[in-house]
C-alpha positions in Angstrom: 24.8 -52.8 16.1 23.0 -50.3 13.9 21.1 -51.5 10.8 21.3 -49.1 7.9 18.4 -49.9 5.7 15.5 -48.2 3.9 12.5 -49.2 1.7 10.8 -47.1 -0.9 8.2 -47.6 -3.6 8.0 -45.7 -7.0 5.3 -45.4 -9.6 4.8 -46.4 -13.2 4.5 -43.5 -15.6 3.0 -43.7 -19.1 4.1 -41.0 -21.5 1.7 -38.8 -23.5 4.6 -37.3 -25.5 6.9 -40.2 -26.2 10.7 -40.5 -25.5 12.3 -42.4 -28.4 15.9 -41.9 -29.3 19.1 -41.0 -27.4 21.7 -38.5 -28.4 24.1 -40.0 -25.8 23.6 -43.7 -25.1 25.9 -43.8 -22.0 24.4 -40.8 -20.2 20.9 -41.6 -21.6 20.4 -38.1 -23.0 17.2 -38.0 -25.2 16.7 -36.6 -28.7 13.5 -34.9 -27.5 11.7 -33.8 -24.4 8.8 -36.0 -23.2 5.8 -35.8 -20.8 4.0 -38.4 -18.8 1.3 -39.1 -16.3 2.4 -40.8 -13.1 0.0 -43.7 -12.1 -1.3 -44.6 -8.7 1.1 -46.8 -6.7 -1.8 -48.4 -4.9 -2.2 -50.3 -8.2 1.2 -50.4 -10.0 4.5 -49.9 -8.3 8.1 -51.1 -7.8 9.2 -51.6 -4.2 12.9 -51.6 -3.3 14.8 -52.2 0.0 18.5 -51.2 0.2 20.8 -52.1 3.1 24.5 -51.0 3.7 26.5 -53.3 5.9 30.2 -53.8 6.7 29.8 -57.6 6.4 28.6 -57.5 2.8 31.4 -58.5 0.4 30.0 -56.8 -2.7 27.0 -54.9 -4.1 24.2 -57.3 -5.0 20.7 -56.9 -6.3 17.7 -59.2 -6.6 14.7 -58.5 -8.8 11.5 -60.4 -8.0 13.6 -62.9 -6.0 16.1 -63.6 -8.8 19.7 -62.2 -8.5 20.5 -59.7 -11.2 24.2 -59.2 -12.1 25.5 -55.7 -11.4 27.9 -55.2 -14.3 30.9 -52.8 -14.0 30.0 -49.6 -15.8 26.5 -50.8 -16.4 23.3 -48.9 -15.5 22.8 -50.4 -12.1 26.4 -49.9 -11.1 26.3 -46.3 -12.4 23.2 -45.4 -10.3 24.6 -47.0 -7.1 28.0 -45.3 -7.7 26.4 -41.8 -8.1 24.2 -42.2 -5.0 27.2 -43.4 -3.0 29.2 -40.3 -4.1 26.4 -38.0 -2.8 26.5 -39.8 0.6 30.3 -39.5 0.6 30.0 -35.8 0.2 27.7 -35.6 3.2 30.1 -37.6 5.3 33.0 -35.4 4.3 31.0 -32.3 5.4 29.7 -33.8 8.6 32.2 -36.0 10.5 29.5 -37.2 13.0 27.7 -39.1 10.3 28.2 -42.9 10.2 30.6 -43.8 7.4 28.3 -46.1 5.4 29.3 -44.9 1.9 32.2 -47.4 2.0 29.9 -50.4 2.8 28.6 -52.7 0.1 24.9 -52.7 -0.4 22.3 -55.5 -0.8 19.2 -54.4 -2.8 15.9 -56.3 -3.2 13.3 -55.0 -5.6 9.8 -56.3 -6.6 7.2 -55.2 -9.1 3.6 -56.0 -8.6 3.1 -56.2 -12.4 4.8 -58.1 -15.3 8.4 -57.0 -15.9 9.5 -55.9 -19.4 5.9 -56.3 -20.9 5.4 -52.7 -22.0 4.3 -51.5 -18.6 7.4 -49.3 -17.9 8.9 -51.6 -15.3 12.4 -50.2 -15.8 11.1 -46.7 -15.1 9.5 -47.5 -11.8 12.3 -50.0 -10.9 15.2 -47.5 -11.3 13.1 -44.7 -9.6 12.5 -47.0 -6.6 16.2 -47.9 -6.5 17.3 -44.3 -6.4 14.5 -43.4 -3.9 15.5 -46.2 -1.6 19.2 -45.3 -1.7 18.3 -41.7 -1.1 16.4 -42.7 2.0 19.2 -45.1 3.1 21.9 -42.4 2.7 19.5 -39.7 4.1 20.3 -37.4 1.2 18.7 -33.9 1.4 18.5 -33.9 -2.4 15.5 -32.7 -4.4 13.7 -34.9 -6.9 14.9 -33.1 -10.0 18.5 -33.7 -8.9 17.8 -37.4 -8.1 16.2 -37.6 -11.6 19.6 -36.9 -13.1 20.8 -40.1 -11.6 17.8 -42.3 -12.2 17.9 -41.2 -15.9 21.2 -42.9 -16.2 19.5 -46.2 -15.2 16.5 -45.9 -17.5 15.6 -42.7 -19.3 11.9 -42.6 -18.4 12.8 -43.4 -14.7 13.5 -39.7 -14.2 9.8 -39.0 -14.7 8.8 -41.6 -12.0 10.5 -39.4 -9.3 7.4 -37.1 -9.3 3.7 -37.6 -9.0 1.1 -36.0 -11.2 2.1 -34.7 -14.7 5.8 -34.7 -15.4 8.1 -33.4 -18.1 11.6 -34.7 -18.9 13.4 -31.7 -20.3 15.9 -33.0 -22.9 18.5 -30.3 -22.1 21.4 -29.2 -24.3 24.6 -29.7 -22.2 26.8 -32.6 -23.4 27.3 -33.7 -19.7 23.5 -34.1 -19.2 23.4 -31.7 -16.3 20.3 -30.0 -17.7 18.5 -33.2 -18.7 16.1 -33.9 -15.8 12.5 -34.2 -14.8 10.2 -31.4 -13.5 6.6 -31.5 -12.3 4.2 -29.7 -14.7 1.3 -30.2 -12.2 0.8 -32.3 -9.1 -1.8 -35.1 -8.8 -4.1 -32.8 -6.8 -4.3 -30.3 -9.7 -6.3 -32.8 -11.9 -7.2 -35.9 -9.8 -10.1 -36.7 -12.2 -7.7 -38.3 -14.7 -8.1 -42.0 -14.7 -6.5 -44.7 -16.8 -7.6 -48.2 -18.1 -4.7 -50.4 -19.0 -5.6 -53.2 -21.4 -2.9 -55.9 -21.0 -2.7 -57.3 -24.5 0.4 -59.3 -23.8 2.5 -60.0 -20.7 5.3 -61.6 -22.8 8.7 -60.0 -23.0 9.0 -57.7 -26.0 10.5 -58.9 -29.3 12.5 -55.7 -29.8 13.7 -54.1 -26.6 13.3 -50.3 -26.3 17.0 -49.8 -26.0 17.9 -51.5 -29.2 14.8 -50.3 -31.1 15.2 -46.6 -30.4 18.9 -46.6 -31.5 17.9 -48.3 -34.8 15.3 -45.5 -35.3 17.9 -42.8 -34.6 20.2 -44.3 -37.2 17.7 -45.0 -40.0 14.4 -42.9 -39.7 14.1 -39.6 -41.5 10.7 -39.1 -39.9 12.3 -39.1 -36.4 14.4 -36.1 -37.4 11.3 -34.2 -38.5 9.6 -35.3 -35.2 12.3 -34.1 -32.9 12.9 -30.8 -34.7 9.4 -29.7 -35.7 6.7 -31.7 -33.9 7.6 -32.4 -30.3 8.6 -28.9 -29.1 5.1 -27.5 -30.0 3.3 -30.6 -28.6 5.2 -30.2 -25.3 4.1 -26.6 -25.0 0.5 -27.4 -26.0 0.0 -30.4 -23.8 1.5 -28.6 -20.8 -1.1 -25.7 -21.4 -3.9 -28.3 -21.7 -2.9 -29.9 -18.3 -2.7 -26.5 -16.5 -6.1 -25.6 -18.0 -7.6 -29.1 -17.3 -8.6 -29.2 -21.0 -9.2 -32.9 -21.6 -10.2 -32.4 -25.2 -6.8 -30.9 -26.1 -4.9 -33.3 -23.8 -6.6 -36.3 -25.5 -6.0 -35.1 -29.1 -2.3 -34.5 -28.5 -1.8 -37.7 -26.6 -3.3 -39.8 -29.4 -1.5 -37.9 -32.1 1.8 -38.5 -30.4 1.2 -42.2 -29.9 0.4 -42.5 -33.6 3.5 -40.7 -34.6 5.7 -42.7 -32.2 4.5 -45.9 -33.9 4.9 -44.3 -37.3 8.5 -43.6 -36.5 8.9 -47.3 -35.5 7.5 -48.3 -38.8 9.8 -45.8 -40.6 12.8 -47.6 -39.0 14.9 -49.9 -41.2 14.1 -52.7 -40.8 10.6 -51.7 -39.4 9.6 -52.3 -35.7 6.1 -53.5 -34.9 5.0 -53.0 -31.3 1.3 -53.0 -31.8 -0.7 -56.0 -33.0 -4.3 -56.6 -34.3 -5.8 -56.3 -30.8 -4.0 -53.0 -30.2 -5.3 -51.6 -33.5 -8.9 -52.8 -32.7 -8.8 -50.9 -29.4 -7.8 -47.8 -31.4 -10.8 -48.3 -33.7 -13.1 -48.6 -30.7 -11.8 -45.4 -29.0 -11.9 -43.5 -32.3 -15.6 -44.5 -32.7 -16.4 -43.8 -29.1 -15.0 -40.3 -29.5 -16.8 -39.8 -32.8 -20.1 -40.4 -31.1 -19.2 -38.0 -28.3 -18.0 -35.2 -30.7 -21.3 -35.6 -32.7 -23.3 -35.2 -29.5 -21.3 -32.5 -27.6 -18.2 -31.6 -29.6 -15.7 -33.1 -27.0 -13.4 -36.1 -26.9 -14.1 -38.5 -24.0 -11.0 -40.8 -24.1 -7.4 -41.0 -25.3 -5.4 -44.1 -26.2 -1.7 -44.3 -26.0 0.8 -47.1 -26.6 4.4 -47.4 -25.5 6.9 -49.9 -27.0 4.5 -52.8 -26.8 0.9 -53.9 -27.6 -0.7 -52.8 -24.3 -3.2 -50.0 -24.6 -3.5 -47.2 -21.9 -6.7 -45.3 -22.2 -6.8 -42.0 -20.4 -10.2 -40.5 -19.5 -12.0 -38.4 -16.9 -13.4 -40.7 -14.2 -17.0 -40.2 -15.2 -16.3 -41.9 -18.6 -14.6 -45.0 -17.3 -17.7 -47.1 -16.8 -18.7 -46.8 -20.5 -15.1 -47.5 -21.6 -14.8 -50.7 -19.5 -18.2 -51.9 -20.9 -17.0 -51.1 -24.4 -13.7 -53.0 -24.1 -15.4 -56.0 -22.4 -18.0 -56.2 -25.2 -15.2 -56.8 -27.8 -12.7 -58.5 -25.5 -14.4 -60.8 -23.0 -12.4 -61.5 -19.8 -11.6 -64.8 -18.3 -11.5 -63.2 -14.8 -14.1 -60.8 -13.3 -13.1 -57.1 -13.7 -11.3 -55.9 -10.6 -13.3 -52.7 -9.8 -11.2 -50.7 -7.4 -13.3 -47.6 -7.7 -16.7 -49.2 -7.4 -18.0 -48.4 -10.9 -20.2 -51.5 -11.0 -22.5 -52.9 -8.4 -24.3 -56.2 -8.1 -24.1 -58.2 -11.3 -20.7 -57.0 -12.4 -19.8 -55.7 -15.9 -22.0 -56.3 -18.9 -20.3 -55.5 -22.3 -22.2 -52.9 -24.3 -21.7 -49.8 -26.5 -23.1 -46.3 -26.2 -26.1 -45.2 -28.3 -25.1 -44.4 -31.9 -21.9 -46.5 -31.8 -21.1 -48.3 -35.1 -20.4 -51.8 -33.9 -18.8 -52.8 -37.3 -15.6 -50.8 -36.6 -14.0 -53.8 -35.0 -14.7 -57.5 -34.8 -15.2 -59.2 -31.4 -12.2 -61.2 -30.1 -12.1 -64.3 -28.0 -11.4 -64.6 -24.3 -7.7 -64.0 -23.7 -7.0 -61.5 -26.5 -6.9 -58.9 -23.7 -5.5 -60.8 -20.8 -6.5 -58.3 -18.1 -7.8 -54.8 -17.4 -6.2 -52.5 -14.7 -8.2 -49.4 -13.7 -6.0 -46.8 -12.1 -5.6 -43.0 -11.9 -3.0 -40.2 -11.7 -0.9 -40.8 -8.6 1.8 -39.5 -6.3 5.6 -39.7 -6.4 8.0 -42.1 -4.6 7.0 -43.1 -1.0 9.4 -44.0 1.8 8.0 -47.1 3.5 8.2 -48.5 7.0 10.3 -51.4 8.1 7.3 -53.8 8.0 7.4 -53.5 4.2 11.1 -54.4 3.9 12.1 -56.9 1.3 15.4 -58.0 3.0 15.5 -60.2 6.0 17.6 -59.9 9.1 20.5 -61.6 7.3 20.4 -59.0 4.6 19.1 -61.4 1.9 15.7 -61.3 0.2 12.7 -62.5 2.1 11.0 -65.5 0.6 7.6 -64.5 -0.7 
């Protein structure tokens, strides 16, 4: 008997121009366009296995080994239903195809990073779900079309269907048919862009993105200014910077947009605080690091950005990462040795230090554990279809025990 199963992985993406606010909460249509960098799946990814089988009684999904309810009309159910409809269209056009659209599916998904801790787990998770169903159903659909579906699971998931530098075009149509992701440039265009993620907290967020952004839409006058006057120009300018590989412009716009996103959260009634003292100290360090660089050669060397949480993502050309890691470790000593996937340090490991001319008084040193971990990664590729050896479902169609 045939087994109809496929496994795919999808990447995390971290936005430089932030998505915050929906104009349609059911279809997940944003109030503004956004742009992100896709990160390398060798370091951060969601992996999902989907199987269709006539013996399955109902659609079921497990996340990190725990069953997650698929609610009627909910986001998971919507994505599965939309993907199933695409398979059904194929079967109607080609009578020789096996009729698997009518089978229930079992889906198992795992993240290799903390879920719901400000590391965009819903984005990579829904992208992996859609990518694995697309492989299961053997859909000849392009990534932009699939992004229309993943968007209905988690808005930023549409950007995780591409590698490199990705824009989510907000669109104008009420049905959402023109609200999808497009690739601004592939990873190979600017492979030099690296990222250091400072994991400030791996706890679940106090205010979820979904509830937080709707409160902002309802109460923040600053958001209205942002979506009408600020974001359109920034989208144009940062796309130009990426195509020109102009890190100075890329960094300036990225930091400005992170600042404004958190200003909009503060402008919400009641205010939303995603950053904490550690987050703000990291900003002070990067600002001073850039001040020294601008004084010496006129160019920025790093860019911080924060999503809806306290974790910092620092973008920089690879050549600057060694200095940045040393800077962060000087102020935030680590309990565990730095995992050095790119071989920046040899022999003795990392010694915390600052660059010459750095004003050490811009932040106070913190104790061990203030930054729980550092993840060094880089711009990466889009979803990958994986082999059977990486499947997360066993022969019985239930999750493998890890």
